[in-house]
C-alpha positions in Angstrom: 11.9 -2.1 13.2 8.4 -0.4 13.4 8.9 0.6 9.7 9.6 -2.9 8.6 6.5 -4.3 10.3 4.3 -1.6 8.7 5.7 -2.5 5.2 5.0 -6.2 5.8 1.4 -5.4 6.7 1.2 -3.3 3.5 2.5 -6.2 1.5 -0.1 -8.5 2.9 -2.8 -5.9 2.3 -1.8 -5.4 -1.3 -1.6 -9.2 -1.8 -5.1 -9.7 -0.6 -6.6 -7.2 -3.0 -8.1 -8.4 -6.3 -6.4 -7.3 -9.5 -9.3 -4.9 -10.1 -9.0 -3.4 -6.7 -5.2 -3.0 -7.2 -5.9 -0.5 -9.9 -6.7 2.0 -7.1 -4.1 3.5 -4.9 -4.9 3.0 -1.2 -6.6 6.2 0.0 -4.1 8.0 2.3 -6.9 8.8 4.8 -7.0 5.1 5.6 -3.3 4.8 6.1 -1.5 5.9 9.3 0.1 9.3 8.8 3.6 7.9 9.6 3.5 5.4 6.8 1.4 7.3 4.2 4.4 8.4 2.3 5.9 4.9 2.3 2.6 3.4 1.2 2.6 5.8 -1.8 6.2 4.8 -2.7 5.6 1.1 -2.2 2.2 0.7 -3.8 2.6 3.0 -6.9 5.2 1.0 -8.8 3.6 -2.4 -7.9 0.1 -1.6 -9.0 -1.0 -1.9 -12.6 -1.7 1.4 -14.4 -5.4 1.8 -15.3 
């Protein structure tokens, strides 16, 4: 359940970013260590390649 909540937060965070900002992968330092790997998996395919 904790994992699902974290993913929902990430979805909201990505949605709030402008297209220009979405070109950058969220720095792992700013992501909780327990969801850093999931952020990488979730964000990478969704973000446009610059």
